[in-house]
C-alpha positions as CSV (number, residue, x, y, z in Angstrom):
1,X,0.0,0.0,0.0
2,X,1.5,3.3,-1.1
3,X,1.8,6.1,1.4
4,X,2.2,9.9,0.8
5,X,5.0,11.4,2.9
6,X,5.9,15.1,3.4
7,X,9.7,15.6,3.8
8,X,10.4,18.8,5.7
9,X,13.9,20.1,5.6
10,X,14.6,22.7,8.3
11,X,18.4,22.7,8.1
12,X,21.3,20.8,9.5
13,X,24.3,18.8,8.4
14,X,22.2,16.4,6.3
15,X,21.5,19.2,3.8
16,X,25.1,20.3,3.3
17,X,27.6,19.5,0.6
18,X,31.3,20.3,0.2
19,X,32.2,23.1,-2.0
20,X,34.9,21.7,-4.4
21,X,36.8,24.9,-4.4
22,X,36.9,26.0,-0.8
23,X,36.2,22.5,0.7
24,X,33.8,24.2,3.2
25,X,30.3,22.9,3.8
26,X,27.5,24.9,2.2
27,X,23.7,24.2,2.0
28,X,22.4,22.8,-1.2
29,X,18.9,23.2,-2.7
30,X,17.1,20.5,-0.9
31,X,14.4,20.2,-3.7
32,X,17.3,18.6,-5.7
33,X,17.6,15.8,-3.1
34,X,17.2,13.2,-5.8
35,X,20.5,14.2,-7.3
36,X,22.2,13.6,-4.0
37,X,20.2,10.5,-3.0
38,X,19.1,8.7,-6.2
39,X,18.1,5.7,-4.1
40,X,14.9,7.7,-3.2
41,X,13.7,6.9,-6.8
42,X,13.3,3.3,-5.8
43,X,10.9,4.1,-2.9
44,X,7.4,3.2,-3.9
45,X,5.8,5.9,-1.7
46,X,5.0,9.4,-2.9
47,X,7.3,12.0,-1.4
48,X,6.8,15.7,-1.4
49,X,9.4,18.2,-0.1
50,X,9.1,21.4,1.8
51,X,12.3,23.3,2.5
52,X,12.7,26.1,5.0
53,X,14.3,29.1,3.3
54,X,16.8,29.9,4.5
55,X,17.8,26.7,6.3
56,X,18.0,27.0,10.1
57,X,21.1,25.9,11.9
58,X,20.0,23.8,14.9
59,X,21.8,26.1,17.3
60,X,19.4,28.9,16.2
61,X,16.2,26.9,16.8
62,X,13.5,29.0,18.6
63,X,10.0,28.3,19.7
64,X,8.6,30.0,16.6
65,X,10.4,27.4,14.5
66,X,8.6,24.7,16.5
67,X,5.3,26.5,15.9
68,X,6.1,26.8,12.1
69,X,6.8,23.1,11.8
70,X,3.7,22.1,13.9
71,X,1.4,24.3,11.8
72,X,2.9,23.1,8.6
73,X,2.1,19.5,9.7
74,X,-1.4,20.4,10.8
75,X,-2.1,22.2,7.5
76,X,-0.9,19.1,5.6
77,X,-2.2,16.5,7.9
78,X,-5.2,15.3,5.9
79,X,-3.0,15.0,2.7
80,X,-0.1,13.0,4.0
81,X,0.3,9.7,5.8
82,X,3.4,10.6,7.6
83,X,6.0,13.3,8.1
84,X,9.8,13.3,8.1
85,X,11.5,16.3,9.6
86,X,15.2,16.8,8.7
87,X,16.8,18.8,11.5
88,X,20.3,19.6,12.9
89,X,21.3,17.1,15.6
90,X,22.3,19.6,18.3
91,X,18.8,20.6,19.3
92,X,16.8,17.7,17.7
93,X,15.8,16.2,21.0
94,X,14.5,19.6,22.2
95,X,12.4,20.0,19.0
96,X,11.1,16.5,19.0
97,X,10.1,16.9,22.7
98,X,8.4,20.2,22.0
99,X,6.3,18.9,19.2
100,X,5.3,15.9,21.2
101,X,3.6,18.2,23.7
102,X,2.3,20.7,21.1
103,X,0.4,18.0,19.2
104,X,-2.9,16.6,20.6
105,X,-4.6,13.6,19.0
106,X,-1.6,12.7,16.8
107,X,-2.3,9.6,14.8
108,X,0.4,9.8,12.2
109,X,4.2,9.5,12.4
110,X,6.4,12.6,12.7
111,X,10.0,11.3,12.4
112,X,12.9,13.6,13.1
113,X,16.2,12.6,11.6
114,X,19.5,14.1,10.3
115,X,23.1,13.1,10.0
116,X,26.6,13.5,11.4
117,X,28.1,13.8,7.9
118,X,26.6,15.7,5.0
119,X,24.5,13.6,2.7
120,X,26.8,14.3,-0.3
121,X,29.9,12.8,1.4
122,X,31.0,9.3,0.6
123,X,30.7,7.9,4.2
124,X,27.6,9.8,5.1
125,X,25.1,8.4,7.6
126,X,22.4,10.6,6.1
127,X,21.2,8.3,3.3
128,X,20.3,5.4,5.6
129,X,18.8,7.7,8.2
130,X,16.6,9.4,5.5
131,X,15.5,6.3,3.7
132,X,14.6,4.3,6.9
133,X,12.8,7.3,8.3
134,X,10.7,7.5,5.2
135,X,9.9,3.8,5.4
136,X,8.9,4.1,9.0
137,X,6.8,7.2,8.4
138,X,5.0,5.3,5.6
139,X,4.5,2.0,7.5
140,X,0.8,1.0,8.1
141,X,-0.8,-2.0,9.8
142,X,-3.4,-4.3,8.1
143,X,-6.1,-1.8,8.8
144,X,-4.2,1.0,7.1
145,X,-3.3,2.8,10.3
146,X,0.2,4.2,11.1
147,X,2.4,1.7,12.9
148,X,4.2,4.4,14.8
149,X,1.9,7.4,15.4
150,X,4.3,9.3,17.5
151,X,6.9,12.1,17.4
152,X,10.1,10.1,17.1
153,X,13.8,10.4,16.5
154,X,15.4,8.0,14.1
155,X,19.2,7.7,14.0
156,X,21.7,4.9,13.2
157,X,19.2,2.0,12.9
158,X,17.2,3.0,16.0
159,X,13.8,4.6,16.3
160,X,13.2,6.4,19.7
161,X,10.4,8.2,21.3
162,X,11.4,11.8,20.6
163,X,10.8,13.1,24.2
164,X,13.0,10.3,25.6
165,X,16.1,11.2,23.6
166,X,19.4,13.0,24.3
167,X,22.2,13.7,22.0
168,X,25.2,12.2,23.8
169,X,27.9,11.9,21.1
170,X,29.2,14.6,18.8
171,X,31.4,12.3,16.7
172,X,29.9,8.8,16.4
173,X,27.1,8.0,14.0
174,X,25.0,6.7,17.0
175,X,24.6,10.2,18.2
176,X,21.4,9.7,20.3
177,X,20.4,7.6,23.3
178,X,17.2,6.8,25.0
179,X,18.5,5.6,28.3
180,X,15.2,5.2,30.1
181,X,12.9,3.9,27.5
182,X,13.3,1.1,24.9
183,X,13.6,1.9,21.2
184,X,10.3,1.8,19.3
185,X,11.9,0.1,16.2
186,X,15.2,-1.3,15.0
187,X,16.2,-1.3,11.3
188,X,18.3,-4.3,10.2
189,X,17.5,-6.5,7.2
190,X,13.9,-5.9,8.3
191,X,12.4,-3.1,10.4
192,X,11.3,-4.6,13.6
193,X,8.7,-2.7,15.6
194,X,8.5,-2.8,19.4
195,X,4.8,-2.4,19.4
196,X,4.2,-2.9,23.2
197,X,6.1,0.3,23.8
198,X,4.5,2.5,21.1
199,X,1.7,4.9,22.1
200,X,-1.5,4.5,20.0
201,X,-4.4,7.0,20.0
202,X,-7.7,5.9,21.3
203,X,-9.3,7.2,18.1
204,X,-7.3,7.7,14.9
205,X,-9.8,9.9,13.4
206,X,-9.7,12.7,16.0
207,X,-8.7,16.1,14.6
208,X,-5.1,17.0,15.1
209,X,-4.7,20.0,17.4
210,X,-1.7,22.2,17.9
211,X,-1.0,24.0,21.2
212,X,1.2,26.8,20.0
213,X,1.4,29.0,23.1
214,X,4.6,28.4,24.9
215,X,6.2,30.3,27.8
216,X,10.0,30.3,27.8
217,X,10.5,31.9,31.2
218,X,12.4,28.7,32.3
219,X,16.0,28.3,33.3
220,X,18.2,25.2,33.9
221,X,20.3,25.3,37.1
222,X,22.9,22.6,37.3
223,X,24.1,21.7,40.8
224,X,27.8,21.4,41.2
225,X,30.4,21.3,44.0
226,X,31.3,24.7,45.3
227,X,28.1,26.4,44.2
228,X,27.9,29.8,45.8
229,X,25.4,31.9,47.6
230,X,25.8,34.8,45.2
231,X,25.3,32.7,42.1
232,X,22.3,30.8,43.5
233,X,20.6,34.0,44.7
234,X,21.1,35.9,41.4
235,X,19.9,32.9,39.4
236,X,16.7,32.4,41.5
237,X,15.9,36.1,41.2
238,X,16.0,36.3,37.4
239,X,13.3,38.7,36.2
240,X,10.1,37.1,35.0
241,X,11.4,33.6,35.9
242,X,8.5,31.1,36.3
243,X,10.2,27.8,36.5
244,X,13.6,26.2,37.2
245,X,14.9,22.8,36.1
246,X,17.2,21.8,39.0
247,X,19.7,19.3,37.6
248,X,20.7,17.4,40.7
249,X,23.1,14.6,41.5
250,X,22.2,10.9,41.2
251,X,18.6,10.1,42.2
252,X,17.7,13.8,42.9
253,X,20.2,14.9,45.5
254,X,21.4,18.4,46.2
255,X,23.3,20.3,49.0
256,X,21.4,20.6,52.2
257,X,23.2,23.7,53.5
258,X,20.6,25.9,55.2
259,X,21.3,28.9,52.9
260,X,20.7,26.8,49.8
261,X,17.4,25.2,51.1
262,X,16.2,28.6,52.3
263,X,16.8,30.1,48.8
264,X,14.9,27.3,47.1
265,X,12.1,27.6,49.7
266,X,11.8,31.4,49.2
267,X,11.7,30.9,45.4
268,X,8.9,28.3,45.7
269,X,6.9,30.6,48.0
270,X,7.2,33.3,45.4
271,X,5.5,31.0,42.9
272,X,8.5,29.7,41.0
273,X,8.2,26.0,40.1
274,X,11.3,24.0,40.7
275,X,11.5,20.7,38.8
276,X,14.1,18.1,40.0
277,X,15.8,16.3,37.1
278,X,18.9,14.1,37.4
279,X,22.2,15.0,35.8
280,X,22.6,11.3,35.0
281,X,21.7,10.1,31.6
282,X,20.0,7.0,32.9
283,X,17.9,6.4,36.0
284,X,15.2,8.3,37.8
285,X,14.8,11.0,40.5
286,X,13.6,9.4,43.7
287,X,13.0,12.1,46.3
288,X,12.3,9.5,49.0
289,X,15.5,7.5,48.7
290,X,17.8,9.8,50.6
291,X,17.5,12.5,53.2
292,X,18.6,15.2,50.8
293,X,15.8,14.3,48.3
294,X,13.3,14.1,51.1
295,X,14.2,17.6,52.2
296,X,13.7,19.0,48.7
297,X,10.3,17.3,48.5
298,X,9.4,18.8,51.8
299,X,10.0,22.3,50.7
300,X,7.9,21.9,47.5
301,X,10.4,20.8,44.8
302,X,8.6,18.7,42.2
303,X,10.0,15.4,41.0
304,X,10.9,15.1,37.3
305,X,11.2,11.3,37.6
306,X,13.2,9.9,34.7
307,X,12.6,12.8,32.4
308,X,15.4,14.1,30.2
309,X,16.3,17.7,30.6
310,X,15.2,18.3,27.0
311,X,11.7,16.9,27.7
312,X,11.5,18.8,31.0
313,X,12.2,22.1,29.1
314,X,9.6,21.4,26.5
315,X,7.0,20.2,29.0
316,X,7.5,23.3,31.2
317,X,7.3,25.6,28.1
318,X,4.0,23.9,27.1
319,X,2.4,23.8,30.6
320,X,3.4,27.4,31.4
321,X,1.9,28.5,28.1
322,X,-1.4,26.7,28.8
323,X,-1.9,27.5,32.6
324,X,-1.3,30.3,35.1
325,X,-2.2,28.3,38.2
326,X,1.0,26.9,39.7
327,X,-0.8,24.1,41.5
328,X,-2.3,22.8,38.2
329,X,1.1,23.0,36.5
330,X,2.8,21.1,39.4
331,X,0.1,18.4,39.2
332,X,0.5,18.0,35.4
333,X,4.3,17.9,35.7
334,X,3.9,14.7,37.8
335,X,1.7,13.1,35.1
336,X,2.8,11.2,32.1
337,X,1.3,13.4,29.3
338,X,3.1,12.1,26.1
339,X,5.1,9.1,27.3
340,X,7.9,11.4,28.6
341,X,8.2,9.8,32.1
342,X,7.8,6.3,33.4
343,X,4.8,6.9,35.6
344,X,1.0,6.5,35.0
């Protein structure tokens, strides 16, 4: 069964080629992708291409770009069976996490992918990433429904839930990891789908909705040895700050010095949400395992469980954009909204 796929090129290494004169990497016209990847001609599915002009370096990604991508998918949703978003790797996990929260009633695949080497280079990883992403976005079950109706990241033979990913390697082809959740599919000779771990909508025919209001008054505060009173005080008094992602040690531990706890308590009493996320790539915050975590919980710090920092940022942007009531936001932070944390 043929599917119709929209390929959205936002920017990134995958859309670069080497200038033969200067040997520098420059963007090429992505509408000419068939010249760079002639293998696409063998794909039976119909592929249309939309290219952002100019292409966006992933370091320059902003909320408005997420809104533009989400609205483009919404406007095209009835026409296409799946979507592949080509994106720079540095902020791909942030973008995939953000779109997972922005979409409601998603029933079709939105697959983010990219590459570590430009697609025009001999040893590029871009061709396999692109071709497999298209195949996954086009895949349907016997009833004609999408096999993976989620926002995902595909890289180096692995399909991950987007809001579970982190870029952990700047040099290897396997650039991403989903330490706290199994991969949703693995591409070898065949593409094997891990269906028990895929989220499926209750109704595939529900209208796709986009929540485009995001509030970015969020900051990430990484705990480290020697953290000072002055730094902590100035950080927690940033103008218009609404929420802090507190990157703690291990299973959610932080210093218990009285000045530090008092500053956190004061911020919480002023209405600032403090979300506890571990600095570790794998594992979960457990604020009842050690006395330090118990103290943080007692003063009102919220557990981020096994959330990635990228998902925590996106979730807070989303919830702060939808709600003004701090109590509602805290309650929703502790719920699994899009498969981002391992809790019901």
